[in-house]
Jmol script that loads the backbone (N, CA, C; Angstrom):
load data "model"
ATOM      1  N   MET A   1     -17.698 -39.467  22.221  1.00  0.00           N
ATOM      2  CA  MET A   1     -17.678 -39.168  20.597  1.00  0.00           C
ATOM      3  C   MET A   1     -18.591 -39.885  19.712  1.00  0.00           C
ATOM      4  N   ASP A   2     -19.758 -39.382  19.546  1.00  0.00           N
ATOM      5  CA  ASP A   2     -20.193 -40.695  18.696  1.00  0.00           C
ATOM      6  C   ASP A   2     -19.779 -40.743  17.440  1.00  0.00           C
ATOM      7  N   ASN A   3     -20.469 -41.606  16.155  1.00  0.00           N
ATOM      8  CA  ASN A   3     -19.788 -42.224  15.069  1.00  0.00           C
ATOM      9  C   ASN A   3     -19.630 -41.143  14.142  1.00  0.00           C
ATOM     10  N   PHE A   4     -20.900 -40.186  14.216  1.00  0.00           N
ATOM     11  CA  PHE A   4     -20.895 -39.137  13.553  1.00  0.00           C
ATOM     12  C   PHE A   4     -19.806 -38.180  13.277  1.00  0.00           C
ATOM     13  N   SER A   5     -19.795 -37.665  14.709  1.00  0.00           N
ATOM     14  CA  SER A   5     -18.390 -37.057  15.099  1.00  0.00           C
ATOM     15  C   SER A   5     -16.966 -37.731  15.132  1.00  0.00           C
ATOM     16  N   ARG A   6     -16.694 -38.838  14.801  1.00  0.00           N
ATOM     17  CA  ARG A   6     -15.659 -39.459  14.206  1.00  0.00           C
ATOM     18  C   ARG A   6     -15.521 -39.158  13.045  1.00  0.00           C
ATOM     19  N   GLN A   7     -16.695 -40.127  12.470  1.00  0.00           N
ATOM     20  CA  GLN A   7     -16.573 -39.748  11.039  1.00  0.00           C
ATOM     21  C   GLN A   7     -15.897 -38.175  10.462  1.00  0.00           C
ATOM     22  N   GLU A   8     -16.777 -37.520  11.171  1.00  0.00           N
ATOM     23  CA  GLU A   8     -16.739 -35.864  10.481  1.00  0.00           C
ATOM     24  C   GLU A   8     -14.859 -35.138  10.073  1.00  0.00           C
ATOM     25  N   THR A   9     -14.843 -35.645  12.028  1.00  0.00           N
ATOM     26  CA  THR A   9     -12.852 -35.353  12.240  1.00  0.00           C
ATOM     27  C   THR A   9     -12.125 -35.806  11.337  1.00  0.00           C
ATOM     28  N   GLY A  10     -12.716 -37.423  10.791  1.00  0.00           N
ATOM     29  CA  GLY A  10     -11.588 -37.881   9.846  1.00  0.00           C
ATOM     30  C   GLY A  10     -11.616 -37.625   8.471  1.00  0.00           C
ATOM     31  N   LEU A  11     -12.934 -37.309   8.148  1.00  0.00           N
ATOM     32  CA  LEU A  11     -12.575 -36.798   6.621  1.00  0.00           C
ATOM     33  C   LEU A  11     -12.213 -35.265   6.609  1.00  0.00           C
ATOM     34  N   GLU A  12     -12.055 -34.240   8.002  1.00  0.00           N
ATOM     35  CA  GLU A  12     -11.183 -33.491   7.868  1.00  0.00           C
ATOM     36  C   GLU A  12     -10.166 -33.336   7.728  1.00  0.00           C
ATOM     37  N   LEU A  13      -9.087 -34.691   8.394  1.00  0.00           N
ATOM     38  CA  LEU A  13      -8.127 -34.851   8.743  1.00  0.00           C
ATOM     39  C   LEU A  13      -7.609 -35.390   7.149  1.00  0.00           C
ATOM     40  N   GLN A  14      -8.093 -36.049   6.431  1.00  0.00           N
ATOM     41  CA  GLN A  14      -8.438 -36.397   5.114  1.00  0.00           C
ATOM     42  C   GLN A  14      -7.930 -35.736   4.078  1.00  0.00           C
ATOM     43  N   GLU A  15      -8.630 -34.121   4.001  1.00  0.00           N
ATOM     44  CA  GLU A  15      -8.795 -33.391   3.264  1.00  0.00           C
ATOM     45  C   GLU A  15      -7.341 -31.853   3.918  1.00  0.00           C
ATOM     46  N   GLN A  16      -7.207 -32.027   5.216  1.00  0.00           N
ATOM     47  CA  GLN A  16      -5.797 -31.471   5.407  1.00  0.00           C
ATOM     48  C   GLN A  16      -4.259 -31.628   4.467  1.00  0.00           C
ATOM     49  N   LEU A  17      -4.820 -33.470   5.228  1.00  0.00           N
ATOM     50  CA  LEU A  17      -3.490 -34.058   4.551  1.00  0.00           C
ATOM     51  C   LEU A  17      -3.419 -33.673   2.855  1.00  0.00           C
ATOM     52  N   ALA A  18      -5.191 -33.969   2.210  1.00  0.00           N
ATOM     53  CA  ALA A  18      -4.514 -34.179   0.876  1.00  0.00           C
ATOM     54  C   ALA A  18      -4.135 -32.863   0.051  1.00  0.00           C
ATOM     55  N   ARG A  19      -4.519 -31.226   0.699  1.00  0.00           N
ATOM     56  CA  ARG A  19      -4.175 -30.137   0.646  1.00  0.00           C
ATOM     57  C   ARG A  19      -2.764 -30.772   0.857  1.00  0.00           C
ATOM     58  N   LEU A  20      -1.754 -30.515   1.870  1.00  0.00           N
ATOM     59  CA  LEU A  20      -1.066 -30.515   2.088  1.00  0.00           C
ATOM     60  C   LEU A  20       0.082 -31.083   1.236  1.00  0.00           C
ATOM     61  N   LYS A  21      -0.858 -32.727   0.252  1.00  0.00           N
ATOM     62  CA  LYS A  21       0.360 -33.300  -0.314  1.00  0.00           C
ATOM     63  C   LYS A  21       0.604 -32.612  -1.967  1.00  0.00           C
ATOM     64  N   ARG A  22      -0.984 -31.303  -2.273  1.00  0.00           N
ATOM     65  CA  ARG A  22      -1.122 -30.477  -3.428  1.00  0.00           C
ATOM     66  C   ARG A  22      -0.006 -29.735  -3.564  1.00  0.00           C
ATOM     67  N   GLY A  23       0.668 -29.147  -2.341  1.00  0.00           N
ATOM     68  CA  GLY A  23       2.062 -28.287  -2.499  1.00  0.00           C
ATOM     69  C   GLY A  23       1.820 -27.702  -0.899  1.00  0.00           C
ATOM     70  N   GLY A  24       1.457 -27.755   0.387  1.00  0.00           N
ATOM     71  CA  GLY A  24       1.478 -26.989   1.688  1.00  0.00           C
ATOM     72  C   GLY A  24       1.096 -26.621   1.770  1.00  0.00           C
ATOM     73  N   LEU A  25       1.335 -25.325   2.467  1.00  0.00           N
ATOM     74  CA  LEU A  25       0.649 -24.486   3.298  1.00  0.00           C
ATOM     75  C   LEU A  25       0.640 -23.132   1.757  1.00  0.00           C
ATOM     76  N   ARG A  26       1.313 -23.061   1.251  1.00  0.00           N
ATOM     77  CA  ARG A  26       1.216 -21.648  -0.053  1.00  0.00           C
ATOM     78  C   ARG A  26       0.269 -21.810  -0.837  1.00  0.00           C
ATOM     79  N   ARG A  27       0.643 -23.235  -1.582  1.00  0.00           N
ATOM     80  CA  ARG A  27      -1.078 -23.580  -1.952  1.00  0.00           C
ATOM     81  C   ARG A  27      -2.318 -23.684  -1.274  1.00  0.00           C
ATOM     82  N   GLU A  28      -2.349 -23.820  -0.218  1.00  0.00           N
ATOM     83  CA  GLU A  28      -3.507 -23.983   0.835  1.00  0.00           C
ATOM     84  C   GLU A  28      -3.850 -22.500   0.388  1.00  0.00           C
ATOM     85  N   LEU A  29      -3.195 -21.673   1.009  1.00  0.00           N
ATOM     86  CA  LEU A  29      -3.399 -20.245   0.903  1.00  0.00           C
ATOM     87  C   LEU A  29      -4.034 -19.375   0.070  1.00  0.00           C
ATOM     88  N   GLU A  30      -3.592 -20.019  -1.539  1.00  0.00           N
ATOM     89  CA  GLU A  30      -3.730 -19.683  -2.489  1.00  0.00           C
ATOM     90  C   GLU A  30      -5.391 -20.232  -2.734  1.00  0.00           C
ATOM     91  N   GLU A  31      -5.571 -21.493  -2.839  1.00  0.00           N
ATOM     92  CA  GLU A  31      -6.638 -22.207  -2.845  1.00  0.00           C
ATOM     93  C   GLU A  31      -7.813 -21.210  -2.024  1.00  0.00           C
ATOM     94  N   GLN A  32      -7.726 -20.612  -0.368  1.00  0.00           N
ATOM     95  CA  GLN A  32      -8.593 -20.656   0.196  1.00  0.00           C
ATOM     96  C   GLN A  32      -8.818 -18.674  -0.574  1.00  0.00           C
ATOM     97  N   SER A  33      -8.088 -18.432  -1.372  1.00  0.00           N
ATOM     98  CA  SER A  33      -8.552 -17.119  -1.677  1.00  0.00           C
ATOM     99  C   SER A  33      -8.948 -17.799  -3.103  1.00  0.00           C
ATOM    100  N   ARG A  34      -9.324 -18.457  -3.363  1.00  0.00           N
ATOM    101  CA  ARG A  34     -10.136 -18.551  -4.995  1.00  0.00           C
ATOM    102  C   ARG A  34     -11.647 -19.111  -4.371  1.00  0.00           C
ATOM    103  N   VAL A  35     -11.504 -19.701  -3.211  1.00  0.00           N
ATOM    104  CA  VAL A  35     -12.767 -20.873  -3.174  1.00  0.00           C
ATOM    105  C   VAL A  35     -13.804 -19.681  -1.796  1.00  0.00           C
ATOM    106  N   THR A  36     -14.769 -19.288  -2.546  1.00  0.00           N
ATOM    107  CA  THR A  36     -16.117 -18.645  -1.142  1.00  0.00           C
ATOM    108  C   THR A  36     -16.762 -19.477  -1.356  1.00  0.00           C
ATOM    109  N   ALA A  37     -17.632 -19.319   0.049  1.00  0.00           N
ATOM    110  CA  ALA A  37     -18.661 -19.895  -0.094  1.00  0.00           C
ATOM    111  C   ALA A  37     -20.119 -19.237  -0.261  1.00  0.00           C
ATOM    112  N   SER A  38     -21.099 -19.649  -0.602  1.00  0.00           N
ATOM    113  CA  SER A  38     -22.451 -18.741  -0.901  1.00  0.00           C
ATOM    114  C   SER A  38     -22.424 -17.775   0.853  1.00  0.00           C
ATOM    115  N   GLY A  39     -22.938 -16.567   0.341  1.00  0.00           N
ATOM    116  CA  GLY A  39     -23.157 -16.077   1.403  1.00  0.00           C
ATOM    117  C   GLY A  39     -21.496 -15.483   2.676  1.00  0.00           C
ATOM    118  N   SER A  40     -20.560 -15.662   1.876  1.00  0.00           N
ATOM    119  CA  SER A  40     -19.202 -15.467   2.163  1.00  0.00           C
ATOM    120  C   SER A  40     -18.860 -13.877   2.098  1.00  0.00           C
ATOM    121  N   VAL A  41     -17.649 -12.737   2.329  1.00  0.00           N
ATOM    122  CA  VAL A  41     -17.471 -12.067   1.745  1.00  0.00           C
ATOM    123  C   VAL A  41     -15.973 -11.885   1.504  1.00  0.00           C
ATOM    124  N   THR A  42     -15.805 -11.119   0.096  1.00  0.00           N
ATOM    125  CA  THR A  42     -14.025 -10.899  -0.145  1.00  0.00           C
ATOM    126  C   THR A  42     -13.406 -10.743   1.123  1.00  0.00           C
ATOM    127  N   ALA A  43     -12.264 -10.965   1.115  1.00  0.00           N
ATOM    128  CA  ALA A  43     -11.261 -10.498   2.010  1.00  0.00           C
ATOM    129  C   ALA A  43     -11.215  -8.993   1.306  1.00  0.00           C
ATOM    130  N   ALA A  44     -11.341  -7.865   2.072  1.00  0.00           N
ATOM    131  CA  ALA A  44     -10.415  -6.589   1.817  1.00  0.00           C
ATOM    132  C   ALA A  44      -9.347  -5.927   3.021  1.00  0.00           C
ATOM    133  N   TRP A  45      -8.972  -5.247   2.376  1.00  0.00           N
ATOM    134  CA  TRP A  45      -7.824  -4.530   3.014  1.00  0.00           C
ATOM    135  C   TRP A  45      -7.413  -2.748   2.879  1.00  0.00           C
ATOM    136  N   LEU A  46      -7.585  -2.202   3.652  1.00  0.00           N
ATOM    137  CA  LEU A  46      -6.807  -0.707   3.404  1.00  0.00           C
ATOM    138  C   LEU A  46      -5.694  -0.312   3.451  1.00  0.00           C
ATOM    139  N   ILE A  47      -5.528   0.577   1.932  1.00  0.00           N
ATOM    140  CA  ILE A  47      -4.557   0.549   1.369  1.00  0.00           C
ATOM    141  C   ILE A  47      -4.179   1.978   1.441  1.00  0.00           C
ATOM    142  N   GLU A  48      -3.204   2.248   1.171  1.00  0.00           N
ATOM    143  CA  GLU A  48      -2.943   3.637   1.125  1.00  0.00           C
ATOM    144  C   GLU A  48      -1.615   3.809  -0.215  1.00  0.00           C
ATOM    145  N   VAL A  49      -1.928   4.693  -1.763  1.00  0.00           N
ATOM    146  CA  VAL A  49      -1.217   4.512  -2.598  1.00  0.00           C
ATOM    147  C   VAL A  49       0.419   5.258  -1.960  1.00  0.00           C
ATOM    148  N   VAL A  50       1.254   4.590  -3.041  1.00  0.00           N
ATOM    149  CA  VAL A  50       2.619   5.143  -2.320  1.00  0.00           C
ATOM    150  C   VAL A  50       3.132   5.705  -3.710  1.00  0.00           C
ATOM    151  N   SER A  51       2.676   4.895  -5.340  1.00  0.00           N
ATOM    152  CA  SER A  51       3.056   5.831  -6.229  1.00  0.00           C
ATOM    153  C   SER A  51       2.785   5.125  -7.362  1.00  0.00           C
ATOM    154  N   CYS A  52       2.703   5.954  -9.013  1.00  0.00           N
ATOM    155  CA  CYS A  52       2.274   4.921  -9.719  1.00  0.00           C
ATOM    156  C   CYS A  52       3.168   4.333 -10.274  1.00  0.00           C
ATOM    157  N   GLU A  53       2.688   2.836 -10.612  1.00  0.00           N
ATOM    158  CA  GLU A  53       3.787   1.946 -11.768  1.00  0.00           C
ATOM    159  C   GLU A  53       3.615   2.348 -12.729  1.00  0.00           C
ATOM    160  N   GLN A  54       2.769   1.784 -13.665  1.00  0.00           N
ATOM    161  CA  GLN A  54       2.419   2.268 -14.841  1.00  0.00           C
ATOM    162  C   GLN A  54       0.618   2.198 -15.632  1.00  0.00           C
ATOM    163  N   TYR A  55       0.280   3.106 -16.194  1.00  0.00           N
ATOM    164  CA  TYR A  55      -1.124   2.885 -16.587  1.00  0.00           C
ATOM    165  C   TYR A  55      -1.763   3.088 -15.239  1.00  0.00           C
ATOM    166  N   ASN A  56      -2.469   2.300 -14.973  1.00  0.00           N
ATOM    167  CA  ASN A  56      -3.406   2.076 -13.728  1.00  0.00           C
ATOM    168  C   ASN A  56      -3.609   1.387 -13.038  1.00  0.00           C
ATOM    169  N   VAL A  57      -1.530   0.947 -12.579  1.00  0.00           N
ATOM    170  CA  VAL A  57      -1.050  -0.637 -11.860  1.00  0.00           C
ATOM    171  C   VAL A  57      -0.480   1.487 -10.831  1.00  0.00           C
ATOM    172  N   TYR A  58      -0.766   0.720  -9.175  1.00  0.00           N
ATOM    173  CA  TYR A  58      -0.111   1.337  -8.693  1.00  0.00           C
ATOM    174  C   TYR A  58       0.521   0.680  -7.282  1.00  0.00           C
ATOM    175  N   ASN A  59       1.591   1.134  -7.321  1.00  0.00           N
ATOM    176  CA  ASN A  59       2.297   0.635  -5.498  1.00  0.00           C
ATOM    177  C   ASN A  59       1.866   1.160  -4.409  1.00  0.00           C
ATOM    178  N   VAL A  60       1.268  -0.094  -3.990  1.00  0.00           N
ATOM    179  CA  VAL A  60       0.475   0.165  -2.223  1.00  0.00           C
ATOM    180  C   VAL A  60       0.687  -0.400  -1.307  1.00  0.00           C
ATOM    181  N   ARG A  61       0.750   0.377   0.143  1.00  0.00           N
ATOM    182  CA  ARG A  61       1.174  -0.579   1.379  1.00  0.00           C
ATOM    183  C   ARG A  61      -0.036  -0.859   2.025  1.00  0.00           C
ATOM    184  N   GLN A  62      -0.181  -2.006   2.859  1.00  0.00           N
ATOM    185  CA  GLN A  62      -1.629  -1.880   3.670  1.00  0.00           C
ATOM    186  C   GLN A  62      -1.321  -1.201   4.794  1.00  0.00           C
ATOM    187  N   VAL A  63      -2.197  -0.380   5.579  1.00  0.00           N
ATOM    188  CA  VAL A  63      -2.336   0.063   6.763  1.00  0.00           C
ATOM    189  C   VAL A  63      -3.540   0.194   7.215  1.00  0.00           C
ATOM    190  N   SER A  64      -3.660   0.490   8.425  1.00  0.00           N
ATOM    191  CA  SER A  64      -4.367   0.493   9.940  1.00  0.00           C
ATOM    192  C   SER A  64      -5.149   1.417  10.403  1.00  0.00           C
ATOM    193  N   ILE A  65      -6.260   1.669  10.306  1.00  0.00           N
ATOM    194  CA  ILE A  65      -6.902   2.586  11.386  1.00  0.00           C
ATOM    195  C   ILE A  65      -6.653   2.403  12.468  1.00  0.00           C
ATOM    196  N   VAL A  66      -5.731   3.863  13.421  1.00  0.00           N
ATOM    197  CA  VAL A  66      -5.679   3.759  14.551  1.00  0.00           C
ATOM    198  C   VAL A  66      -7.018   3.853  15.698  1.00  0.00           C
ATOM    199  N   GLY A  67      -7.431   5.451  15.074  1.00  0.00           N
ATOM    200  CA  GLY A  67      -8.725   5.609  15.610  1.00  0.00           C
ATOM    201  C   GLY A  67      -8.799   7.001  15.323  1.00  0.00           C
ATOM    202  N   PRO A  68     -10.108   7.619  15.892  1.00  0.00           N
ATOM    203  CA  PRO A  68     -10.363   8.652  15.278  1.00  0.00           C
ATOM    204  C   PRO A  68      -9.224   9.998  15.802  1.00  0.00           C
ATOM    205  N   GLY A  69      -8.775  11.061  14.344  1.00  0.00           N
ATOM    206  CA  GLY A  69      -7.804  11.829  15.025  1.00  0.00           C
ATOM    207  C   GLY A  69      -6.583  11.592  14.427  1.00  0.00           C
ATOM    208  N   LEU A  70      -6.109  10.479  14.385  1.00  0.00           N
ATOM    209  CA  LEU A  70      -5.219   9.912  14.323  1.00  0.00           C
ATOM    210  C   LEU A  70      -5.061   9.481  12.850  1.00  0.00           C
ATOM    211  N   GLU A  71      -3.456   9.832  12.310  1.00  0.00           N
ATOM    212  CA  GLU A  71      -3.342   9.118  10.772  1.00  0.00           C
ATOM    213  C   GLU A  71      -3.331   7.616  10.795  1.00  0.00           C
ATOM    214  N   PRO A  72      -4.192   7.066   9.950  1.00  0.00           N
ATOM    215  CA  PRO A  72      -3.326   5.523   9.285  1.00  0.00           C
ATOM    216  C   PRO A  72      -1.663   5.003   9.982  1.00  0.00           C
ATOM    217  N   VAL A  73      -1.743   3.668  10.562  1.00  0.00           N
ATOM    218  CA  VAL A  73       0.213   3.477  10.765  1.00  0.00           C
ATOM    219  C   VAL A  73       0.207   2.693   9.617  1.00  0.00           C
ATOM    220  N   THR A  74       1.295   2.056   8.551  1.00  0.00           N
ATOM    221  CA  THR A  74       1.690   1.050   7.933  1.00  0.00           C
ATOM    222  C   THR A  74       1.850   0.145   8.917  1.00  0.00           C
ATOM    223  N   LEU A  75       1.259  -1.043   8.156  1.00  0.00           N
ATOM    224  CA  LEU A  75       1.336  -2.345   8.646  1.00  0.00           C
ATOM    225  C   LEU A  75       2.452  -3.170   7.234  1.00  0.00           C
ATOM    226  N   GLY A  76       3.047  -4.163   8.001  1.00  0.00           N
ATOM    227  CA  GLY A  76       4.487  -4.517   7.152  1.00  0.00           C
ATOM    228  C   GLY A  76       5.355  -3.660   6.610  1.00  0.00           C
ATOM    229  N   GLY A  77       6.216  -4.629   5.914  1.00  0.00           N
ATOM    230  CA  GLY A  77       7.514  -3.550   5.207  1.00  0.00           C
ATOM    231  C   GLY A  77       7.488  -3.754   3.835  1.00  0.00           C
ATOM    232  N   SER A  78       6.494  -4.678   3.375  1.00  0.00           N
ATOM    233  CA  SER A  78       6.693  -4.448   2.102  1.00  0.00           C
ATOM    234  C   SER A  78       5.530  -3.919   1.357  1.00  0.00           C
ATOM    235  N   ASN A  79       5.731  -3.622  -0.067  1.00  0.00           N
ATOM    236  CA  ASN A  79       4.933  -2.611  -1.325  1.00  0.00           C
ATOM    237  C   ASN A  79       4.155  -4.106  -1.871  1.00  0.00           C
ATOM    238  N   GLY A  80       2.786  -3.351  -2.284  1.00  0.00           N
ATOM    239  CA  GLY A  80       2.375  -4.675  -3.337  1.00  0.00           C
ATOM    240  C   GLY A  80       1.484  -3.261  -5.023  1.00  0.00           C
ATOM    241  N   LEU A  81       1.581  -4.496  -5.895  1.00  0.00           N
ATOM    242  CA  LEU A  81       0.798  -3.704  -6.763  1.00  0.00           C
ATOM    243  C   LEU A  81      -0.702  -4.238  -6.964  1.00  0.00           C
ATOM    244  N   ALA A  82      -1.667  -2.419  -7.480  1.00  0.00           N
ATOM    245  CA  ALA A  82      -3.002  -3.107  -7.070  1.00  0.00           C
ATOM    246  C   ALA A  82      -3.128  -2.344  -8.356  1.00  0.00           C
ATOM    247  N   TYR A  83      -4.377  -2.494  -8.974  1.00  0.00           N
ATOM    248  CA  TYR A  83      -4.761  -2.281 -10.500  1.00  0.00           C
ATOM    249  C   TYR A  83      -6.418  -1.086  -9.974  1.00  0.00           C
ATOM    250  N   ASN A  84      -6.550  -0.325 -10.455  1.00  0.00           N
ATOM    251  CA  ASN A  84      -7.130   1.167  -9.876  1.00  0.00           C
ATOM    252  C   ASN A  84      -8.001   0.945 -11.036  1.00  0.00           C
ATOM    253  N   LEU A  85      -9.940   0.597 -10.620  1.00  0.00           N
ATOM    254  CA  LEU A  85     -10.757  -0.202 -11.668  1.00  0.00           C
ATOM    255  C   LEU A  85     -10.871   1.260 -12.322  1.00  0.00           C
ATOM    256  N   ALA A  86     -10.896   2.463 -11.344  1.00  0.00           N
ATOM    257  CA  ALA A  86     -11.371   3.629 -12.095  1.00  0.00           C
ATOM    258  C   ALA A  86     -11.242   4.264 -13.307  1.00  0.00           C
ATOM    259  N   GLU A  87      -9.758   4.208 -13.769  1.00  0.00           N
ATOM    260  CA  GLU A  87      -8.943   4.482 -14.564  1.00  0.00           C
ATOM    261  C   GLU A  87      -8.984   3.394 -15.876  1.00  0.00           C
ATOM    262  N   LEU A  88      -8.650   4.606 -16.833  1.00  0.00           N
ATOM    263  CA  LEU A  88      -8.419   3.253 -18.019  1.00  0.00           C
ATOM    264  C   LEU A  88      -6.965   2.325 -17.947  1.00  0.00           C
ATOM    265  N   PHE A  89      -7.429   1.091 -18.396  1.00  0.00           N
ATOM    266  CA  PHE A  89      -5.798   0.562 -18.575  1.00  0.00           C
ATOM    267  C   PHE A  89      -4.576   1.276 -19.694  1.00  0.00           C
ATOM    268  N   THR A  90      -5.526   1.912 -20.314  1.00  0.00           N
ATOM    269  CA  THR A  90      -4.412   2.498 -21.430  1.00  0.00           C
ATOM    270  C   THR A  90      -3.869   3.659 -21.102  1.00  0.00           C
ATOM    271  N   GLU A  91      -4.134   4.313 -20.402  1.00  0.00           N
ATOM    272  CA  GLU A  91      -3.509   5.963 -19.904  1.00  0.00           C
ATOM    273  C   GLU A  91      -3.112   5.795 -18.490  1.00  0.00           C
ATOM    274  N   ALA A  92      -2.200   6.993 -18.257  1.00  0.00           N
ATOM    275  CA  ALA A  92      -1.174   6.880 -17.269  1.00  0.00           C
ATOM    276  C   ALA A  92      -2.513   6.807 -16.195  1.00  0.00           C
ATOM    277  N   GLY A  93      -2.087   6.350 -15.132  1.00  0.00           N
ATOM    278  CA  GLY A  93      -2.633   6.737 -13.332  1.00  0.00           C
ATOM    279  C   GLY A  93      -2.383   8.271 -12.827  1.00  0.00           C
ATOM    280  N   THR A  94      -3.717   8.831 -12.586  1.00  0.00           N
ATOM    281  CA  THR A  94      -3.433  10.220 -11.512  1.00  0.00           C
ATOM    282  C   THR A  94      -3.241  10.224 -10.017  1.00  0.00           C
ATOM    283  N   LEU A  95      -3.623   9.741  -9.633  1.00  0.00           N
ATOM    284  CA  LEU A  95      -3.502   9.111  -8.064  1.00  0.00           C
ATOM    285  C   LEU A  95      -2.186   9.451  -7.678  1.00  0.00           C
ATOM    286  N   SER A  96      -2.976  10.668  -6.568  1.00  0.00           N
ATOM    287  CA  SER A  96      -1.734  10.910  -5.530  1.00  0.00           C
ATOM    288  C   SER A  96      -1.473   9.907  -4.568  1.00  0.00           C
ATOM    289  N   ALA A  97       0.309  10.326  -4.005  1.00  0.00           N
ATOM    290  CA  ALA A  97       0.909   9.310  -3.447  1.00  0.00           C
ATOM    291  C   ALA A  97      -0.007   9.870  -2.097  1.00  0.00           C
ATOM    292  N   GLY A  98      -0.489   9.009  -0.995  1.00  0.00           N
ATOM    293  CA  GLY A  98      -1.068   9.162  -0.159  1.00  0.00           C
ATOM    294  C   GLY A  98      -2.674   8.862  -0.099  1.00  0.00           C
ATOM    295  N   THR A  99      -3.101   8.336  -1.235  1.00  0.00           N
ATOM    296  CA  THR A  99      -4.656   8.572  -1.083  1.00  0.00           C
ATOM    297  C   THR A  99      -4.632   7.033  -0.630  1.00  0.00           C
ATOM    298  N   LEU A 100      -6.243   7.154   0.315  1.00  0.00           N
ATOM    299  CA  LEU A 100      -6.691   5.518   0.769  1.00  0.00           C
ATOM    300  C   LEU A 100      -7.868   5.326   0.308  1.00  0.00           C
ATOM    301  N   ALA A 101      -7.850   4.262   0.225  1.00  0.00           N
ATOM    302  CA  ALA A 101      -8.478   2.770  -0.419  1.00  0.00           C
ATOM    303  C   ALA A 101      -9.144   1.879  -0.096  1.00  0.00           C
ATOM    304  N   VAL A 102     -10.039   0.676  -0.644  1.00  0.00           N
ATOM    305  CA  VAL A 102     -10.034  -0.300   0.013  1.00  0.00           C
ATOM    306  C   VAL A 102      -9.249  -1.095  -1.116  1.00  0.00           C
ATOM    307  N   MET A 103      -9.038  -2.321  -0.431  1.00  0.00           N
ATOM    308  CA  MET A 103      -8.348  -3.152  -2.093  1.00  0.00           C
ATOM    309  C   MET A 103      -8.906  -4.246  -1.750  1.00  0.00           C
ATOM    310  N   TRP A 104      -9.266  -5.152  -2.695  1.00  0.00           N
ATOM    311  CA  TRP A 104     -10.227  -6.628  -2.942  1.00  0.00           C
ATOM    312  C   TRP A 104      -8.757  -7.734  -3.523  1.00  0.00           C
ATOM    313  N   ARG A 105      -8.931  -8.629  -3.315  1.00  0.00           N
ATOM    314  CA  ARG A 105      -8.167  -9.749  -3.876  1.00  0.00           C
ATOM    315  C   ARG A 105      -9.022 -10.205  -4.935  1.00  0.00           C
ATOM    316  N   VAL A 106      -9.371  -9.753  -6.537  1.00  0.00           N
ATOM    317  CA  VAL A 106     -10.053 -10.957  -7.605  1.00  0.00           C
ATOM    318  C   VAL A 106      -9.143 -11.801  -8.245  1.00  0.00           C
ATOM    319  N   GLY A 107      -9.583 -13.276  -8.008  1.00  0.00           N
ATOM    320  CA  GLY A 107      -8.461 -14.118  -8.958  1.00  0.00           C
ATOM    321  C   GLY A 107      -6.937 -13.950  -8.440  1.00  0.00           C
ATOM    322  N   ASP A 108      -6.096 -13.232  -9.146  1.00  0.00           N
ATOM    323  CA  ASP A 108      -4.619 -13.291  -9.106  1.00  0.00           C
ATOM    324  C   ASP A 108      -4.112 -11.917  -8.661  1.00  0.00           C
ATOM    325  N   GLU A 109      -5.504 -11.342  -8.651  1.00  0.00           N
ATOM    326  CA  GLU A 109      -5.232  -9.427  -9.190  1.00  0.00           C
ATOM    327  C   GLU A 109      -5.655  -9.129  -7.514  1.00  0.00           C
ATOM    328  N   ASN A 110      -5.177  -7.705  -7.201  1.00  0.00           N
ATOM    329  CA  ASN A 110      -5.355  -6.766  -6.155  1.00  0.00           C
ATOM    330  C   ASN A 110      -6.319  -5.405  -6.693  1.00  0.00           C
ATOM    331  N   VAL A 111      -7.043  -5.178  -6.520  1.00  0.00           N
ATOM    332  CA  VAL A 111      -7.778  -4.028  -7.501  1.00  0.00           C
ATOM    333  C   VAL A 111      -8.611  -3.522  -6.277  1.00  0.00           C
ATOM    334  N   PHE A 112      -8.531  -2.320  -6.485  1.00  0.00           N
ATOM    335  CA  PHE A 112      -9.331  -0.968  -6.122  1.00  0.00           C
ATOM    336  C   PHE A 112     -10.223  -0.196  -6.911  1.00  0.00           C
ATOM    337  N   TYR A 113     -11.069   0.258  -6.640  1.00  0.00           N
ATOM    338  CA  TYR A 113     -11.425   1.533  -7.319  1.00  0.00           C
ATOM    339  C   TYR A 113     -11.537   2.946  -6.602  1.00  0.00           C
ATOM    340  N   VAL A 114     -11.067   4.007  -6.850  1.00  0.00           N
ATOM    341  CA  VAL A 114     -11.138   5.190  -6.524  1.00  0.00           C
ATOM    342  C   VAL A 114     -10.839   6.395  -7.843  1.00  0.00           C
ATOM    343  N   GLN A 115     -11.827   6.874  -7.854  1.00  0.00           N
ATOM    344  CA  GLN A 115     -12.055   7.939  -8.995  1.00  0.00           C
ATOM    345  C   GLN A 115     -11.251   9.289  -8.285  1.00  0.00           C
ATOM    346  N   PRO A 116     -10.642   9.356  -9.580  1.00  0.00           N
ATOM    347  CA  PRO A 116      -9.235  10.695  -9.492  1.00  0.00           C
ATOM    348  C   PRO A 116      -9.936  12.090  -9.613  1.00  0.00           C
TER     349      PRO A 116
END
end "model"
wireframe off; spacefill off
backbone 0.3
color backbone group
């Protein structure tokens, strides 16, 4: 191993230790969701609308496409909240349960865009 590789590995270890000091794995995951490099793509999930929580905020669950001709299957056991940006923030949401969408994480919020 040359000096450059050793130095690079040492810097990586120092960075990991600094992240752990700042709050452990949870903080590291939060940090990763906020930091993107140029050319990177924001993570996206396939979701299904479960119900309308209030206004344009919906209870959603993550689903996975199994294959052609098969209904998507639910992943995990818990639902989350997401904003539908296609609807006004001041009016009741109108999407039906079972509506599929692609959800993105933007800052601290989950968002999707489906026109009713």
